[in-house]
N, CA, C and O atoms as a GROMACS GRO file, in nm:
protein
  344
    1MET      N    1  14.002   8.793   8.970
    1MET     CA    2  13.952   8.921   9.015
    1MET      C    3  13.850   8.898   9.126
    1MET      O    4  13.757   8.819   9.108
    2ALA      N    5  13.865   8.963   9.238
    2ALA     CA    6  13.776   8.946   9.352
    2ALA      C    7  13.648   9.027   9.333
    2ALA      O    8  13.650   9.137   9.277
    3THR      N    9  13.539   8.972   9.381
    3THR     CA   10  13.412   9.040   9.376
    3THR      C   11  13.390   9.114   9.507
    3THR      O   12  13.412   9.058   9.614
    4ARG      N   13  13.346   9.238   9.499
    4ARG     CA   14  13.318   9.315   9.620
    4ARG      C   15  13.190   9.264   9.684
    4ARG      O   16  13.092   9.237   9.614
    5THR      N   17  13.191   9.250   9.813
    5THR     CA   18  13.072   9.203   9.882
    5THR      C   19  13.006   9.314   9.963
    5THR      O   20  12.894   9.296  10.013
    6THR      N   21  13.072   9.427   9.977
    6THR     CA   22  13.014   9.539  10.051
    6THR      C   23  13.048   9.670   9.982
    6THR      O   24  13.145   9.681   9.908
    7ILE      N   25  12.965   9.768  10.008
    7ILE     CA   26  12.994   9.906   9.968
    7ILE      C   27  12.950   9.994  10.084
    7ILE      O   28  12.876   9.950  10.172
    8ILE      N   29  12.996  10.118  10.084
    8ILE     CA   30  12.952  10.210  10.188
    8ILE      C   31  12.821  10.276  10.144
    8ILE      O   32  12.788  10.278  10.026
    9TRP      N   33  12.748  10.328  10.241
    9TRP     CA   34  12.617  10.386  10.216
    9TRP      C   35  12.622  10.495  10.109
    9TRP      O   36  12.533  10.502  10.025
   10GLU      N   37  12.723  10.578  10.111
   10GLU     CA   38  12.735  10.688  10.014
   10GLU      C   39  12.749  10.634   9.872
   10GLU      O   40  12.694  10.691   9.778
   11GLU      N   41  12.824  10.522   9.855
   11GLU     CA   42  12.838  10.461   9.722
   11GLU      C   43  12.703  10.407   9.674
   11GLU      O   44  12.667  10.421   9.557
   12PHE      N   45  12.630  10.347   9.767
   12PHE     CA   46  12.499  10.293   9.732
   12PHE      C   47  12.405  10.406   9.687
   12PHE      O   48  12.338  10.394   9.585
   13LEU      N   49  12.401  10.514   9.763
   13LEU     CA   50  12.314  10.626   9.727
   13LEU      C   51  12.354  10.689   9.594
   13LEU      O   52  12.268  10.728   9.516
   14ALA      N   53  12.484  10.699   9.569
   14ALA     CA   54  12.531  10.760   9.445
   14ALA      C   55  12.507  10.673   9.323
   14ALA      O   56  12.514  10.722   9.210
   15ALA      N   57  12.478  10.545   9.342
   15ALA     CA   58  12.460  10.453   9.229
   15ALA      C   59  12.331  10.478   9.153
   15ALA      O   60  12.323  10.445   9.035
   16GLY      N   61  12.230  10.534   9.218
   16GLY     CA   62  12.100  10.550   9.154
   16GLY      C   63  12.066  10.695   9.130
   16GLY      O   64  12.142  10.786   9.164
   17GLU      N   65  11.949  10.714   9.070
   17GLU     CA   66  11.899  10.848   9.043
   17GLU      C   67  11.762  10.862   9.106
   17GLU      O   68  11.693  10.762   9.130
   18GLU      N   69  11.722  10.984   9.133
   18GLU     CA   70  11.590  11.008   9.190
   18GLU      C   71  11.483  10.950   9.099
   18GLU      O   72  11.488  10.966   8.977
   19GLY      N   73  11.386  10.883   9.158
   19GLY     CA   74  11.280  10.821   9.080
   19GLY      C   75  11.308  10.675   9.047
   19GLY      O   76  11.218  10.603   9.002
   20GLN      N   77  11.432  10.631   9.068
   20GLN     CA   78  11.466  10.491   9.047
   20GLN      C   79  11.455  10.416   9.178
   20GLN      O   80  11.461  10.474   9.286
   21ARG      N   81  11.439  10.287   9.166
   21ARG     CA   82  11.444  10.200   9.284
   21ARG      C   83  11.564  10.110   9.262
   21ARG      O   84  11.576  10.046   9.157
   22TRP      N   85  11.654  10.103   9.360
   22TRP     CA   86  11.769  10.016   9.347
   22TRP      C   87  11.794   9.945   9.477
   22TRP      O   88  11.753   9.990   9.584
   23GLU      N   89  11.863   9.834   9.468
   23GLU     CA   90  11.890   9.751   9.585
   23GLU      C   91  12.022   9.677   9.568
   23GLU      O   92  12.074   9.666   9.457
   24TRP      N   93  12.074   9.627   9.678
   24TRP     CA   94  12.200   9.553   9.680
   24TRP      C   95  12.166   9.405   9.674
   24TRP      O   96  12.104   9.351   9.765
   25VAL      N   97  12.207   9.339   9.565
   25VAL     CA   98  12.176   9.197   9.545
   25VAL      C   99  12.302   9.123   9.503
   25VAL      O  100  12.364   9.157   9.403
   26ASP      N  101  12.340   9.023   9.580
   26ASP     CA  102  12.454   8.939   9.548
   26ASP      C  103  12.579   9.018   9.510
   26ASP      O  104  12.647   8.986   9.413
   27GLY      N  105  12.609   9.122   9.588
   27GLY     CA  106  12.731   9.198   9.568
   27GLY      C  107  12.725   9.300   9.456
   27GLY      O  108  12.828   9.353   9.416
   28GLU      N  109  12.604   9.329   9.404
   28GLU     CA  110  12.590   9.428   9.296
   28GLU      C  111  12.468   9.515   9.322
   28GLU      O  112  12.372   9.473   9.387
   29VAL      N  113  12.475   9.638   9.271
   29VAL     CA  114  12.358   9.726   9.276
   29VAL      C  115  12.269   9.689   9.159
   29VAL      O  116  12.311   9.694   9.043
   30GLU      N  117  12.144   9.652   9.190
   30GLU     CA  118  12.046   9.616   9.088
   30GLU      C  119  11.941   9.726   9.081
   30GLU      O  120  11.900   9.780   9.183
   31PHE      N  121  11.898   9.758   8.960
   31PHE     CA  122  11.799   9.864   8.940
   31PHE      C  123  11.664   9.804   8.904
   31PHE      O  124  11.656   9.707   8.827
   32THR      N  125  11.560   9.862   8.959
   32THR     CA  126  11.422   9.829   8.921
   32THR      C  127  11.373   9.949   8.842
   32THR      O  128  11.346  10.054   8.900
   33TYR      N  129  11.362   9.936   8.716
   33TYR     CA  130  11.326  10.048   8.631
   33TYR      C  131  11.175  10.062   8.624
   33TYR      O  132  11.106   9.980   8.563
   34GLN      N  133  11.123  10.167   8.686
   34GLN     CA  134  10.980  10.192   8.687
   34GLN      C  135  10.929  10.236   8.550
   34GLN      O  136  10.808  10.230   8.526
   35GLN      N  137  11.016  10.278   8.461
   35GLN     CA  138  10.976  10.320   8.328
   35GLN      C  139  10.926  10.202   8.245
   35GLN      O  140  10.861  10.222   8.142
   36SER      N  141  10.956  10.081   8.286
   36SER     CA  142  10.921   9.963   8.207
   36SER      C  143  10.772   9.933   8.209
   36SER      O  144  10.725   9.856   8.125
   37GLY      N  145  10.698   9.990   8.302
   37GLY     CA  146  10.556   9.963   8.311
   37GLY      C  147  10.524   9.834   8.384
   37GLY      O  148  10.409   9.791   8.384
   38VAL      N  149  10.624   9.772   8.444
   38VAL     CA  150  10.604   9.646   8.514
   38VAL      C  151  10.547   9.672   8.653
   38VAL      O  152  10.593   9.761   8.724
   39ILE      N  153  10.446   9.593   8.691
   39ILE     CA  154  10.392   9.597   8.826
   39ILE      C  155  10.457   9.483   8.902
   39ILE      O  156  10.459   9.369   8.856
   40GLN      N  157  10.510   9.514   9.020
   40GLN     CA  158  10.578   9.414   9.102
   40GLN      C  159  10.502   9.392   9.231
   40GLN      O  160  10.445   9.485   9.288
   41ALA      N  161  10.503   9.268   9.278
   41ALA     CA  162  10.446   9.235   9.409
   41ALA      C  163  10.556   9.167   9.490
   41ALA      O  164  10.608   9.063   9.448
   42TRP      N  165  10.589   9.224   9.605
   42TRP     CA  166  10.690   9.168   9.694
   42TRP      C  167  10.618   9.117   9.818
   42TRP      O  168  10.543   9.190   9.883
   43PHE      N  169  10.640   8.991   9.850
   43PHE     CA  170  10.572   8.926   9.962
   43PHE      C  171  10.667   8.914  10.080
   43PHE      O  172  10.775   8.856  10.068
   44ASP      N  173  10.628   8.970  10.195
   44ASP     CA  174  10.704   8.960  10.318
   44ASP      C  175  10.634   8.857  10.405
   44ASP      O  176  10.533   8.887  10.469
   45LEU      N  177  10.688   8.736  10.408
   45LEU     CA  178  10.624   8.626  10.480
   45LEU      C  179  10.629   8.643  10.631
   45LEU      O  180  10.540   8.596  10.702
   46GLU      N  181  10.733   8.710  10.681
   46GLU     CA  182  10.744   8.731  10.825
   46GLU      C  183  10.640   8.830  10.876
   46GLU      O  184  10.576   8.807  10.978
   47ARG      N  185  10.625   8.941  10.805
   47ARG     CA  186  10.529   9.044  10.847
   47ARG      C  187  10.390   9.023  10.787
   47ARG      O  188  10.297   9.097  10.818
   48ARG      N  189  10.377   8.921  10.701
   48ARG     CA  190  10.250   8.890  10.634
   48ARG      C  191  10.194   9.014  10.565
   48ARG      O  192  10.083   9.058  10.591
   49LEU      N  193  10.278   9.068  10.475
   49LEU     CA  194  10.249   9.193  10.408
   49LEU      C  195  10.291   9.181  10.262
   49LEU      O  196  10.388   9.114  10.230
   50VAL      N  197  10.216   9.247  10.175
   50VAL     CA  198  10.251   9.253  10.033
   50VAL      C  199  10.273   9.398   9.996
   50VAL      O  200  10.191   9.484  10.027
   51GLU      N  201  10.384   9.425   9.928
   51GLU     CA  202  10.412   9.558   9.875
   51GLU      C  203  10.389   9.550   9.724
   51GLU      O  204  10.457   9.474   9.654
   52LEU      N  205  10.295   9.628   9.675
   52LEU     CA  206  10.264   9.631   9.532
   52LEU      C  207  10.323   9.758   9.474
   52LEU      O  208  10.291   9.868   9.520
   53ILE      N  209  10.409   9.743   9.373
   53ILE     CA  210  10.479   9.856   9.314
   53ILE      C  211  10.427   9.878   9.173
   53ILE      O  212  10.446   9.794   9.084
   54HIS      N  213  10.361   9.992   9.153
   54HIS     CA  214  10.314  10.034   9.020
   54HIS      C  215  10.412  10.138   8.967
   54HIS      O  216  10.470  10.213   9.046
   55PRO      N  217  10.433  10.144   8.836
   55PRO     CA  218  10.526  10.242   8.782
   55PRO      C  219  10.473  10.385   8.788
   55PRO      O  220  10.552  10.480   8.778
   56ASP      N  221  10.343  10.402   8.806
   56ASP     CA  222  10.284  10.536   8.794
   56ASP      C  223  10.201  10.580   8.914
   56ASP      O  224  10.120  10.672   8.902
   57ARG      N  225  10.219  10.515   9.029
   57ARG     CA  226  10.143  10.555   9.148
   57ARG      C  227  10.219  10.517   9.275
   57ARG      O  228  10.318  10.444   9.269
   58PRO      N  229  10.174  10.567   9.388
   58PRO     CA  230  10.243  10.537   9.515
   58PRO      C  231  10.240  10.388   9.548
   58PRO      O  232  10.158  10.313   9.496
   59LEU      N  233  10.330  10.349   9.635
   59LEU     CA  234  10.333  10.210   9.681
   59LEU      C  235  10.202  10.174   9.747
   59LEU      O  236  10.136  10.257   9.810
   60GLN      N  237  10.164  10.048   9.732
   60GLN     CA  238  10.041   9.997   9.794
   60GLN      C  239  10.081   9.882   9.884
   60GLN      O  240  10.155   9.793   9.842
   61TYR      N  241  10.031   9.883  10.007
   61TYR     CA  242  10.059   9.776  10.101
   61TYR      C  243   9.928   9.705  10.136
   61TYR      O  244   9.829   9.770  10.169
   62ASP      N  245   9.929   9.573  10.129
   62ASP     CA  246   9.814   9.493  10.169
   62ASP      C  247   9.860   9.395  10.275
   62ASP      O  248   9.968   9.337  10.266
   63ASP      N  249   9.776   9.377  10.378
   63ASP     CA  250   9.813   9.282  10.483
   63ASP      C  251   9.736   9.152  10.466
   63ASP      O  252   9.660   9.135  10.371
   64GLN      N  253   9.756   9.061  10.558
   64GLN     CA  254   9.703   8.926  10.547
   64GLN      C  255   9.550   8.919  10.550
   64GLN      O  256   9.493   8.815  10.517
   65ASN      N  257   9.484   9.027  10.587
   65ASN     CA  258   9.338   9.027  10.594
   65ASN      C  259   9.272   9.084  10.469
   65ASN      O  260   9.151   9.107  10.468
   66GLN      N  261   9.350   9.106  10.365
   66GLN     CA  262   9.297   9.168  10.245
   66GLN      C  263   9.307   9.073  10.126
   66GLN      O  264   9.374   8.970  10.131
   67VAL      N  265   9.239   9.110  10.021
   67VAL     CA  266   9.248   9.039   9.894
   67VAL      C  267   9.333   9.125   9.802
   67VAL      O  268   9.302   9.242   9.778
   68LEU      N  269   9.441   9.067   9.749
   68LEU     CA  270   9.530   9.138   9.659
   68LEU      C  271   9.470   9.137   9.519
   68LEU      O  272   9.445   9.030   9.463
   69THR      N  273   9.447   9.254   9.463
   69THR     CA  274   9.399   9.266   9.326
   69THR      C  275   9.487   9.367   9.253
   69THR      O  276   9.547   9.456   9.313
   70ILE      N  277   9.494   9.351   9.122
   70ILE     CA  278   9.566   9.445   9.036
   70ILE      C  279   9.467   9.489   8.930
   70ILE      O  280   9.425   9.410   8.846
   71ASP      N  281   9.430   9.617   8.934
   71ASP     CA  282   9.320   9.664   8.852
   71ASP      C  283   9.338   9.647   8.702
   71ASP      O  284   9.239   9.634   8.629
   72ILE      N  285   9.462   9.647   8.654
   72ILE     CA  286   9.480   9.630   8.508
   72ILE      C  287   9.481   9.483   8.467
   72ILE      O  288   9.490   9.451   8.349
   73VAL      N  289   9.473   9.393   8.565
   73VAL     CA  290   9.459   9.249   8.539
   73VAL      C  291   9.329   9.206   8.609
   73VAL      O  292   9.333   9.155   8.721
   74PRO      N  293   9.215   9.227   8.543
   74PRO     CA  294   9.086   9.209   8.610
   74PRO      C  295   9.063   9.071   8.671
   74PRO      O  296   8.995   9.061   8.774
   75SER      N  297   9.116   8.968   8.614
   75SER     CA  298   9.089   8.833   8.667
   75SER      C  299   9.188   8.793   8.777
   75SER      O  300   9.177   8.682   8.830
   76PHE      N  301   9.283   8.880   8.812
   76PHE     CA  302   9.383   8.848   8.912
   76PHE      C  303   9.332   8.884   9.051
   76PHE      O  304   9.294   8.998   9.076
   77SER      N  305   9.333   8.786   9.140
   77SER     CA  306   9.289   8.807   9.276
   77SER      C  307   9.348   8.698   9.365
   77SER      O  308   9.336   8.580   9.334
   78ILE      N  309   9.412   8.739   9.475
   78ILE     CA  310   9.468   8.644   9.571
   78ILE      C  311   9.419   8.680   9.710
   78ILE      O  312   9.439   8.793   9.756
   79ASP      N  313   9.353   8.586   9.777
   79ASP     CA  314   9.314   8.606   9.917
   79ASP      C  315   9.440   8.586  10.001
   79ASP      O  316   9.488   8.474  10.015
   80LEU      N  317   9.492   8.694  10.057
   80LEU     CA  318   9.618   8.687  10.128
   80LEU      C  319   9.608   8.604  10.255
   80LEU      O  320   9.708   8.547  10.299
   81LYS      N  321   9.490   8.595  10.315
   81LYS     CA  322   9.472   8.512  10.433
   81LYS      C  323   9.504   8.366  10.397
   81LYS      O  324   9.571   8.296  10.472
   82ASP      N  325   9.455   8.321  10.280
   82ASP     CA  326   9.484   8.185  10.235
   82ASP      C  327   9.631   8.168  10.202
   82ASP      O  328   9.692   8.066  10.236
   83LEU      N  329   9.689   8.266  10.135
   83LEU     CA  330   9.830   8.257  10.096
   83LEU      C  331   9.921   8.249  10.218
   83LEU      O  332  10.011   8.165  10.222
   84PHE      N  333   9.899   8.336  10.315
   84PHE     CA  334   9.986   8.341  10.431
   84PHE      C  335   9.962   8.228  10.530
   84PHE      O  336  10.040   8.211  10.624
   85SER      N  337   9.856   8.151  10.513
   85SER     CA  338   9.829   8.039  10.602
   85SER      C  339   9.909   7.915  10.564
   85SER      O  340   9.910   7.817  10.638
   86ILE      N  341   9.975   7.919  10.451
   86ILE     CA  342  10.053   7.803  10.403
   86ILE      C  343  10.179   7.788  10.485
   86ILE      O  344  10.258   7.697  10.461
   0.00000   0.00000   0.00000
């Protein structure tokens, strides 16, 4: 059985529901369920930007000149200038 490697935009949009985050990964639609309470941090090394995704608030973007903190993890702190200099 062959695996599909592409879908059309309309199929992609129809795969999810409002309030969900979904993406195309390795030939499949993958869902990021915000109901799980998981906080995600996505690092864009080219743009030197971090996207912080909370399940209960708007997206947060931090650039290379900021310190990344997550308020529910008090001891967590990353100086993005140091991280992006690697």
